C-alpha positions in Angstrom: 19.6 110.2 113.3 16.2 109.3 114.7 14.0 107.5 112.2 10.9 106.8 114.3 8.9 109.6 115.8 6.5 108.5 118.6 3.6 110.3 120.2 4.3 109.0 123.7 3.4 111.4 126.5 5.5 111.7 129.6 3.4 110.9 132.6 6.0 110.5 135.4 7.7 113.2 137.3 11.4 113.1 137.4 13.0 112.8 140.8 16.8 112.8 141.1 19.4 113.5 143.7 20.2 117.3 143.6 23.1 118.3 141.6 24.5 121.7 140.8 23.4 122.7 137.3 26.1 124.4 135.1 25.3 128.0 134.5 24.0 129.1 131.1 26.1 131.5 129.1 24.8 135.0 129.2 25.9 135.7 125.7 26.1 133.7 122.5 29.6 132.6 121.6 31.5 132.6 118.4 32.4 129.3 116.6 30.4 126.6 114.8 27.7 126.8 113.9 27.8 130.6 114.4 24.6 132.6 113.9 22.0 131.5 111.3 18.3 131.4 110.7 18.1 129.1 107.7 18.1 125.6 106.2 20.4 122.7 107.3 21.0 119.2 106.2 22.8 116.2 107.4 23.9 113.0 105.6 25.4 109.9 107.2 28.7 110.3 105.3 30.4 113.6 105.0 30.1 114.8 101.4 33.1 115.4 99.2 34.4 118.9 98.5 33.0 118.7 95.0 29.5 117.9 96.3 29.7 120.6 99.0 30.6 123.2 96.4 27.8 122.2 94.1 25.3 122.2 96.9 26.5 125.6 98.1 25.8 127.0 94.7 22.4 125.4 94.0 20.8 124.2 97.2 18.9 126.3 99.8 21.1 124.9 102.6 23.5 127.0 104.6 24.3 124.6 107.4 25.5 121.0 107.4 25.5 118.4 110.2 28.7 116.3 110.4 29.4 113.3 112.6 32.7 114.0 114.3 32.9 110.8 116.4 31.3 108.3 118.8 31.0 104.5 119.2 27.6 104.4 117.4 28.6 106.5 114.4 27.4 104.3 111.5 29.4 105.7 108.6 33.1 106.1 107.9 34.1 109.7 107.3 37.1 109.7 105.0 36.3 113.2 103.8 36.1 114.7 107.3 39.4 116.4 107.9 40.6 119.7 109.3 41.2 120.8 105.7 37.6 119.9 104.8 36.3 121.9 107.8 38.4 124.9 106.9 37.2 124.8 103.3 33.5 124.7 104.3 33.8 127.5 106.8 35.6 129.7 104.3 32.9 128.9 101.7 30.2 130.1 104.2 28.8 126.8 105.5 27.7 126.7 109.1 28.9 123.4 110.7 26.7 121.4 113.1 29.1 118.9 114.8 27.5 115.7 116.1 28.8 113.1 118.5 26.9 109.8 118.5 28.3 107.6 121.4 26.6 105.4 124.0 22.8 105.4 123.8 20.2 105.0 126.5 20.3 101.8 128.6 16.9 100.8 127.4 17.6 101.3 123.7 18.5 98.5 121.2 22.0 99.8 120.5 25.1 97.6 121.1 26.9 100.3 123.0 24.7 101.7 125.8 25.3 103.9 128.8 24.9 102.7 132.4 21.4 102.8 134.1 23.2 104.0 137.2 22.9 107.8 137.4 26.4 108.7 138.8 28.0 106.3 136.3 26.0 107.6 133.4 27.0 111.2 134.3 30.7 110.2 134.3 30.2 108.6 130.9 28.6 111.8 129.6 31.6 113.7 130.8 34.0 111.2 129.1 32.0 111.4 125.9 32.2 115.2 125.9 35.9 115.1 126.4 36.2 112.7 123.4 34.0 115.1 121.4 36.2 118.1 122.3 39.3 116.2 121.3 37.7 115.3 117.9 36.5 118.9 117.4 39.9 120.3 118.3 41.6 118.0 115.8 39.2 119.2 113.1 39.7 122.9 113.9 36.3 123.3 115.5 37.4 125.5 118.4 36.1 126.8 121.7 32.8 128.7 121.6 31.3 126.1 119.2 28.3 124.1 120.0 28.7 120.3 120.0 25.5 118.2 119.6 25.0 114.8 121.2 22.9 112.5 119.1 20.7 110.6 121.6 18.4 108.3 119.6 14.9 107.1 120.5 14.4 105.3 123.8 11.6 104.3 126.2 10.9 107.5 128.3 8.5 105.5 130.5 11.4 103.4 131.8 12.3 105.5 134.9 15.9 104.3 135.6 16.7 104.5 131.9 15.3 108.0 131.5 17.0 109.4 134.6 20.3 107.9 133.6 20.0 109.4 130.1 19.4 112.8 131.8 22.4 112.3 134.0 24.5 111.4 131.0 23.4 114.6 129.2 24.0 116.6 132.3 27.6 115.3 132.4 28.0 116.0 128.7 26.9 119.6 129.2 29.0 120.3 132.3 32.2 118.9 130.7 31.6 120.9 127.5 31.1 124.1 129.5 34.3 123.4 131.4 36.1 123.0 128.1 34.8 126.3 126.7 32.2 124.7 124.3 28.4 125.0 124.3 26.2 122.0 124.6 23.6 120.8 122.2 21.4 117.7 122.2 19.8 116.1 119.1 16.9 113.6 119.7 13.4 112.6 118.8 11.2 115.4 120.1 9.2 112.8 122.2 12.3 111.2 123.6 15.3 113.0 125.1 14.0 116.5 124.1 10.7 116.0 126.0 12.5 114.4 128.9 14.9 117.4 129.2 12.1 119.9 128.9 10.0 118.2 131.7 13.1 117.8 133.9 13.9 121.5 133.5 10.3 122.4 134.6 9.6 119.9 137.4 13.0 119.1 138.8 14.7 122.4 138.2 18.5 122.4 139.0 18.8 118.6 139.1 20.4 118.4 135.7 22.6 120.7 133.7 20.5 121.7 130.7 21.9 122.0 127.1 22.3 125.4 125.5 20.6 124.3 122.3 18.1 121.6 121.3 17.8 119.9 117.9 14.5 118.0 117.7 13.5 115.4 115.2 9.8 115.9 114.3 9.0 115.0 110.7 5.9 117.2 110.4 7.1 118.9 107.3 6.9 122.4 108.8 9.9 124.6 108.2 10.1 126.4 111.6 11.3 125.8 115.2 7.9 125.6 116.8 7.6 122.6 119.1 4.3 121.1 120.3 4.0 122.3 124.0 3.1 118.7 125.0 6.8 118.0 124.4 8.5 121.4 124.8 6.7 123.7 127.2 9.8 125.5 128.6 10.9 128.8 127.2 14.6 128.0 127.9 15.4 127.4 124.2 13.3 130.2 122.7 16.3 132.6 122.1 17.8 131.3 118.9 18.6 127.9 120.5 16.6 125.5 118.4 16.9 123.3 115.3 13.9 121.4 113.9 14.5 118.4 111.8 11.3 118.5 109.8 12.0 115.9 107.0 13.8 112.6 107.1 15.6 110.3 104.6 14.9 112.3 101.4 16.8 112.0 98.2 17.7 115.5 96.9 19.8 116.5 93.9 21.6 119.8 93.5 24.3 120.7 91.0 24.0 117.2 89.6 24.8 115.4 92.9 22.3 113.4 94.8 22.4 112.8 98.5 20.0 111.1 101.0 19.6 113.7 103.7 17.5 114.8 106.7 16.4 118.4 106.4 16.3 120.9 109.3 15.5 124.5 110.0 18.1 126.1 112.2 17.8 129.2 114.4 21.1 129.4 116.3 23.6 131.8 117.7 21.9 135.2 117.4 20.0 134.1 114.3 20.2 135.9 111.0 19.7 139.5 112.1 19.5 142.8 110.1 22.9 144.4 109.4 23.9 147.8 110.8 24.1 149.2 107.3 24.8 152.9 106.5 22.0 154.7 104.6 22.7 155.1 100.9 22.3 158.8 101.2 21.8 160.4 104.6 18.2 161.7 105.0 16.9 160.0 101.8 14.8 156.9 101.8 15.5 154.5 98.9 13.3 151.7 100.3 10.2 152.5 98.4 6.9 150.6 98.3 7.0 150.9 94.5 9.5 152.3 92.0 7.4 154.3 89.5 8.3 155.4 86.0 9.8 158.9 86.2 10.6 161.6 83.6 11.3 165.3 83.5 8.7 167.1 85.5 8.2 164.3 88.0 8.8 165.3 91.6 8.6 163.8 95.1 10.2 161.1 97.3 10.7 158.7 94.3 12.8 161.4 92.5 14.8 161.9 95.7 15.5 158.2 95.8 16.6 158.2 92.2 18.9 161.2 92.7 20.4 159.5 95.7 21.2 156.4 93.6 22.7 158.5 90.8 25.0 160.3 93.3 25.9 157.0 95.1 26.8 155.4 91.7 28.9 158.3 90.6 26.6 159.2 87.7 25.7 162.7 89.1 27.0 165.1 91.7 23.9 167.3 91.7 22.1 167.9 95.0 19.0 165.9 95.9 16.0 168.2 95.2 13.1 165.9 94.5 12.6 167.6 91.1 13.3 165.6 87.9 15.1 168.4 86.0 17.6 168.4 83.1 20.5 167.6 85.4 18.7 164.6 86.7 17.8 163.4 83.1 21.5 163.8 82.2 22.5 161.7 85.2 20.0 159.0 84.2 21.3 159.0 80.6 24.9 158.6 81.9 23.8 155.7 84.2 22.0 154.0 81.4 25.0 154.2 79.1 27.3 152.8 81.8 24.9 150.0 82.7 24.3 149.0 79.1 20.7 150.2 79.0 18.8 152.1 76.3 19.7 155.8 76.8 16.4 157.7 77.2 17.0 159.9 80.2 13.7 158.5 81.5 13.6 156.2 84.5 11.8 153.0 83.7 11.6 149.7 85.5 14.9 148.4 84.0 16.8 151.5 85.0 15.5 151.2 88.6 16.4 147.5 88.8 20.0 148.1 87.5 20.6 151.1 89.8 19.3 149.3 92.8 21.2 146.1 92.2 24.6 147.8 91.5 27.4 146.7 93.8 29.0 143.5 95.0 27.3 140.3 93.8 28.0 137.5 96.3 26.0 134.3 96.4 23.0 134.8 98.6 20.4 132.4 100.0 18.1 132.0 103.0 20.1 133.1 106.1 22.4 135.5 104.3 22.6 139.0 105.7 24.2 142.3 104.8 24.3 145.2 102.3 24.1 142.9 99.2 20.8 141.5 100.5 19.5 145.0 101.0 20.3 145.8 97.3 18.8 142.5 96.3 15.5 143.1 98.1 15.2 146.6 96.6 15.9 145.4 93.1 13.4 142.6 93.5 10.7 145.1 94.5 11.4 147.2 91.4 11.6 144.1 89.1 8.5 142.4 90.4 6.5 145.7 90.7 5.4 144.9 94.3 6.6 145.5 97.8 9.4 143.3 99.0 10.5 143.7 102.7 13.9 145.5 102.8 15.8 144.6 106.0 19.0 143.0 104.8 18.0 139.5 106.0 17.4 136.9 103.3 14.3 135.3 104.8 11.8 132.7 103.4 9.8 135.7 102.1 12.8 136.9 100.2 13.3 133.4 98.9 9.7 133.4 97.5 10.4 136.7 95.8 13.6 135.3 94.3 11.8 132.2 93.0 9.1 134.5 91.5 11.8 136.5 89.7 13.6 133.4 88.5 10.4 132.1 87.1 9.6 135.3 85.2 13.1 135.6 83.8 13.5 131.9 82.8 16.1 131.0 85.4 16.1 127.8 87.4 13.9 128.3 90.4 16.5 127.5 93.1 15.7 130.4 95.5 19.5 131.0 95.5 20.9 134.2 94.1 24.1 133.3 92.1 26.1 135.0 89.4 23.5 134.5 86.6 20.7 136.1 88.6 22.9 139.0 89.6 23.9 139.6 86.0 20.2 139.8 85.0 19.4 142.2 87.8 22.4 144.4 86.8 21.0 144.4 83.2 17.7 145.7 84.6 15.8 142.5 83.6 
């Protein structure tokens, strides 16, 4: 991918023969990469299954870019097979398929596109057809977004710039015709800025991609683009990936890779789940989880009684009064959870009750009921408010790292078996 980020400003308006732009999809489609707001990485060569498994367990990444084809693909891909794709998707990885074929006519690559606009558009269509064939063979089906890797070029060269836009327009039209979404990867000051300006000043002349993936090594983990390069709002709705760090050696699970790091907000993003309440009419998402004993009363006792009923430790009604029946339920829960049996509700009892349930691996981008339980348990364990919405955000990651630090676990920001075990022990 791009290694040089320039600060060149686009000064020329784009004029081109009118062409019918392909319509944008009104709804987000299923397929790769799916929906995610989280970390992504790409490496020149597709990592082995062993490396992917290790990185899934220990790294913050949930998405991986893979080069599926193209004449300018630099690295061989012996690992990239249909079986590999299936294995990663079953594991939970979000795939970002990349095609890196002919580059701009004014670039320094051996294989370049024509500087003639109609010819370049035809070449873009052909490249899209080749990418669809590769994706299909790998099991990356319709509804997926395929990204074209268009490396840095001179945006001041008018014929070159217009031909590149025509190429990408052909790429997008052909992908839409084949049932795929179109993505473009490039230096933010090159193809991305050209597309943005064309969309604003020559609307309808070119078919615009559904998603953009911009290289801008500013180190900021977000999808905010400088308006001098991206002023359009076309790609504001979960349709951006920002490559914020380049060529970095990173090691997870004992395996080192040289990667580019990105922040992805794609599909519908990572959105809160439609989770059923633990107990109808009772709020268990408390700002703090205080110590309770017989004689206590109020919303915190209601939350406790709800958790006891939900866990099968008590069948008593939710009254908000910490009575003998409540104390008996707490003692039963403590016995079942391997805690000291006191009948009093301390921090460890809260943490274990709140964490109880399925314990899948969770990291930034994860969503669902286990994340809700994780966030509640973290709030009780850390003694401070943790946002409870069922989405593992960067704020959740910071709380996880804080918990890992205080309990002597590796500060990965990833919630794996060992951390779940400690939470279920009330630690």
